[in-house]
SEZAVEX-327028 format. One record per residue: x, y, z of N, C-alpha, C in turn; residue in one letter. Coordinates in steps of 0.001 Angstrom, whole numbers, plus 500000, padded with zeros to 6 digits. Layout:
XYZXYZXYZA
...
***
This chain:
400039386678187073400261385611186619401395384870187315M
401202383628187246402009382581187478403445382404186781T
404542382577187128405531383124186504406022381492184926R
405366380445185510405170379181184517404673379571183341R
403897380458183523402628380144182431403103381107181539A
402130381177180324402284382144179634400480381404179291F
399741381832179282398753382037178219397824381223177964A
396711380979178260395183380031177075394856381223176921A
395541381948176333394934383562176503393626383393175780F
393402384587175657392663385579174200390955384686174510F
389993384689175633388640384223175834388111384607174625L
388277384850172992387449385079172102387706386789171798L
389206387209172126389584388409172170389247388752170266V
389038389879169819388892389959168425389901390719168148T
390751390392167257392297391505166723392235392205165308L
392424393279165436392005393961164461392556393553163152V
393400392217163240393562391795161499392571391500160961A
392843390369160156391583389764159163391286388618160159S
392789388040160763392832386405160625391875385800162191C
391265386888162662389873386565163622390376387040164715G
390098385881165585389954385433167127391260384746167205T
391609384817168561392345383809168767391491383017170204L
391681381701170071390152380591171124390732380670172477A
390227380189172728390186379991174295391246379108175027G
391127378490173917391989376716173954392745376423173014S
393543376257172816394299376112171050393880374615171213P
393479374331169357393155373142169008394393371764170035P
394091370708169538395303369642169688395719369453168977P
397128369555169089398617369571168453398995367724168811D
398840366997167677399153365425168515401076365531168329R
401624366206168303403073366300168322403423366941169596A
402097367770169972402627367924171666401291367560172844Q
401533366469172166400240366026173623400653365268174519Q
401982365504175191402758365235176675402069365940177806G
402946366160178901403184366523179932404251367562179901D
403609368219181085404872369691181735405979368609182289A
405829367604183089406293366650183446408227365824182552R
407550365777181939408052365456180681409182366476180018A
409283367559180146410356368446179503411434368691180961T
412632368485179732413888368240180361413988370048180886P
413020370963180821412931372777181215412383372013183094C
413613372961183676413466373338185354413234374499185222K
412525374515186727412244375581187475410887376645186712G
410428377625187704408943378241187307409031378997186716T
410246380039186882410186381134185968409204382492187036G
409979382643188227409412383007188809409570384637188657D
410941385474188052411558386691187977411822386021186165D
412440387667185830413273387907184773413663387095184412F
415329386229184716415572385428184633415031384437183870P
414117384130185517413576383312185181413071382096183698G
412164383394183868411520383150182203412348383158181339D
413040383845180665413848384046179875413947382561179655V
415363381882180709415746380749181114414089379777180265K
413127379254180944412044378895180816412034379421179030L
411176379881178813411370380446177512411588380134176181A
413212379701176452413986379216175617414096377904175552R
414337377176177081414142375797177132413271374953176171C
411832375945176935410721375038175972410099375195174920L
410581376862174638410499376604172754411541375457172398T
412747375470172735413354374404171933413040372812171751E
412826373203172878411972371929173340410755371162172520W
409764372164171923409250372498171093409173371268170233F
410269372907169895410310372183168161411601370830168145W
412219370300168812412987369049168881411762368010168500A
410582368800169384409521367116169095409070367478167584N
408843368538167374408033368861166004408950368222164880R
410385368172165200411393367487163929411099366760164144F
411346365669165146411377364491165639409679364228164917G
408762364583165356407548364002164208407925364006162625Q
408332364492162271408977364734160890410206363210160000S
410473363239160912411631362308160747413186363346160996G
412844363934161422414246365140161192414637365154162583E
416050366014162602416615366490163851416928367929163623T
416032368908165092416042369731165171417559370556165515Y
418220371387165214419426371060165727419588372896166680R
419818372521167661419735373525168720420549375002168747P
420305376079168837421096376807168999422542376947169811I
423689377304169113424732377358170155424900378122170667T
425031379447171172424866379382171828423352380701172233R
423296381281173595422511382336173674422653383166174545F
422874384501173768423708385606174716422788386828174791V
423309387084176370422486388306177064423144389889176870A
423519390442176112423973391974175961423478392863176893Y
423909394049177016423554395526177293424032396139176408E
423296397050175700423736398656174742424760398371173536G
426016398639173806426251398390171809427743396842172563N
427405396827173598428721395174173669427872394461173569D
427080393812172405426073392456171500427353391878171036G
427635390772170244428147390554169336427802390309168090P
428890390071167684428729390996165880427699389504165161D
427508390093164135427018388592163190427227389003162017C
428097387916161269428627388260160332428964389604159771G
430091390112160839430453391204160855429773392211160881G
428330392326160949427701393540161836427345393861162967Q
427748394624163770427584394726165036426639395335165385Q
425908394145166997424389393916167189424313395553167625A
423308396016168168422266397334168116422038397269169773V
421300397832170095421049398567171217419270397989171026P
419034397375172122417292397366172020416575397060171207E
417554395309171115417166394681170254417682393148170445N
417212391661169661416798390615169652417092390570168476A
417893388934168548418196388630167352418799387277166885F
418344386967165700419184385633165261420402385576164580Y
421057385111164613422563384776164038422853383936162966C
422395384041161741422769382393161185424221382365160772P
425204382917161602426517383286161196426477382305163167Y
426965381501163003427403380398164399425880380463165106G
425299380579164262423619379651164536423666379867166290H
423260381470166251422625381533167698421620382647168014F
421443382962169135420265384069169387420971385025170354V
421169386282170459421440387291171307420344388362171425A
420070388896172596419397389921172865419889390807174112Y
419468392121173730419253393324175120419077393365175826D
419562392694177101418633392096178526418100393419179051A
419138394899179353418166395871179953417133396430178440A
416993396091177910415647396329176831414231395152177381W
415280393905176656414320392845177703413442393327178722L
414564393539179380413979393965180912413038394848181455K
413120395716180651412683397182180504410738396712180215A
411131396092179020409402395353178393408909395063179537M
409307393925179989409232392529180769408112393286182391Y
409238394659182772409141395251183880407112396130183594D
407699396511182793406624397278181774405192396820181579Q
405554395703180798403975395510179745403968393934180286M
404764393246180807404367391875182215405174390775181326G
405383389520181388406097388305181198406008387857179510D
404844388454178928404470388363177844405498389009176947G
405986389758177507407485390205176401408572389016175965A
408746388162177339409677387001176727409029386179176457V
407817385604175830407115384880175865406672384886174344Y
406798386215173970406628386742172487408143386826171789V
408983387227172128410600387536171756411208386566171899V
411213385628172761412580384950172508411627383443171618I
410247383047171281410003382353170691410168382731168945P
409912383990168978409804384935167547411413384683166928H
412333384803168199413799384744167257413908383120167973E
413690382353168305413884380927167534413144380456166900L
411855381161166185411638380801165149412865381190163585G
413397382199163766414641382520162461414914381049163017H
415506380832164147416473379420163747416088378459163179A
415024377910163144414174376999162674414198377519161190V
413719378769160751413334378847159044415051377934158499Q
416041378840159578417453378620158809417348377016158590A
416812376620159259417082374499158913415682373912157855Q
414800375212158051414413374300156240414326375515155600L
413379375506154235413353376728153329413670378128152975V
414574378800153486414471380242153697414477381260152592D
413375380697151852413849381851150269412790383179150490D
412944383864151439411651385060151393412302385797150196F
411441386029149753411691387259148749411677389077149843R
411009389005150704410841390003151493411167390104152502Y
412092390548153326412113390753155202410781390511155845N
410006391251155706408929391261156001408349389861156352V
408414388853155261407500387244154820408228386553156086Q
409388386535156193410125386233156886409466385991158536R
409763387599159024409526388243160308407790387512160529E
406880388048160008405483387157160158405318385686159785L
406143385316159953406185383625159384407032383492160661Q
408284384133161306408790383791162671407202384444163498A
406366385089163417405806385569164485404522384864164602D
403975383791163497403210382272163280403625381370163866C
404910381220164305406098380577164672405471380503165908Y
406434382000166602405762381501167712404332381001168177A
403383382045167682401994382012168172401916379820168264G
402647379217167540402277378054167520402904377103168431A
403963377850168712404571377179169959404294377687171374T
403016378898171575403044379213172417401621377979172535L
400540377988171590399634377054171773399619375274171433G
400478375014170957401580373965171638402234373664172781G
402245374722173964403172374368174547401913374341175768L
400535374589175550399832374878176715399001373857176444I
399434373101174610398591371728175129399154370835175532Q
400425371355175691401079370028175870401163369869177884A
400667371283178481400372371384179647401778371813180281R
402453372710179684403991373472179569403801374507180054A
402882375192179985402630376583180533401099376400180400L
400377377650181540399285376941181876399193378695182110R
397675379375181461396583380924181865396121381499182957A
396687382684182687395743383333184270395440384455183694E
394266384457184295393430386005183422394897387236183124E
394614388189182676394724389287181879396329388943181161G
396653387829180553397216387357179740397247387504178199D
396145387871177991395742388258176242396002389634176209E
395451390498176905396276392095177350397209392372177447E
398335391409177770400168391413178057400600390995176874E
400004390177175978400452389516174636400335390573173670L
398820391171173757398047392066172428399399393499172410L
399621393800174598400619395176173958401457394722173766V
402164393692173896403732393443173146403756393323171990N
402298392530171476402958392156169956402750394287168895L
401722394538169587401382396147168853402767397063169191E
403112396453170315404685397552170557405421397687169681A
405915396248169385406617395447168077406080396026166993A
405012396519166282405091396385164565405655397400164254G
405543397664162969406083398717162440405096400163162097D
405851400816162177404164402550162261403563402381160800P
404606401926159722403969401963158488403724400530157743T
403095400536156884403217399908155927403890399406154675D
405081399702154692406371399450154069406845398288153852A
406492397455153818406188395935153108407549395765152572W
408096396428151482409051395782151095410384396554151078W
410247397331152728411792398067153449412216396508154044A
413720396886153313414654395846154241414366395500155285P
414142395958156512413508395638158197412476395828158168D
411780396131156981410200395250157776409704394220158433A
409351394676159722408305393420160469406697393720160280H
406365394154159810404795394363159382404618394638160423G
403219395269160073402557396066161212401927395492162775T
401601396319163300401034395488164747399969394745164348P
398775395086163217397541394370163092398107393167162513P
399156392894161783399746391839160963400676391247161580Q
401140391515162710402282390765163540400958389950164589R
399724390524164900399166389915165648397800388767165097Q
397908389580163823397126388094162717397812386957162511G
399231387183162179400043385736161870400500385619163527Y
400724385993164209400363385132165542399205384679165879F
398592384994165781396867383644166957396844382884165126A
397116383438163880396933382386162968397847380639163292Q
399501381255163829400310380148164632399050379339165519G
398541380550166694398463379578167814396840379105167116Y
395753379630166809395114378609166322394673377356165542N
396260377400164823395968376152163810396971375315163775E
398380376171164478398791375315164804400697375640163495G
401795374748163666402645374873162894401681374801161334V
401374374008160556401339373885159373400941374599158854R
400024375587159791399332377045158909400318378448158984A
401784378063159452402335378498159006403682379171157679C
***
């Protein structure tokens, strides 16, 4: 995989979720019909730091365009914090934990355990970066819209849907391109991030692997409106 790219993935890969399949190419998104040369994002993402920087930049560029199409203004995150182990920033008085990434509404920032994300990147490919970062920035989008979820799992699965819609839109904008094997990377990363049981009422529930794959696929195939 070239590091500039992630995914026109999933040539008719069947997901175990009820959502079905991810199309080989997502449908056109009128808000994202531009060209990669029009993005403000520099670099090609040839390594872990480059992919992290590019994923953050392209995701926020995508959402700025989406908000603009609706006559609204996207508010970029204030900080993008890399930490290791127990050295992460606190969020509303709650200390960051190792092996995690999160959006903090108190300060409107995203933080991630760099060693943890780098380990996933090394083990499972750059798909880890292009799933985790768009997901967390999806929470930043939720904070700017109506965020009245009854259960945490609803919030998390919508963020997965937003991540899928982001990548689908970036592919349509030709800001990302696909290579063979991208679909396997993405499936592995989504499976690894799923909850072991369907305890949807749990305050920290994120969804089972099939649920997370399915919501991501829904956003990828149908766009932001499907989320």
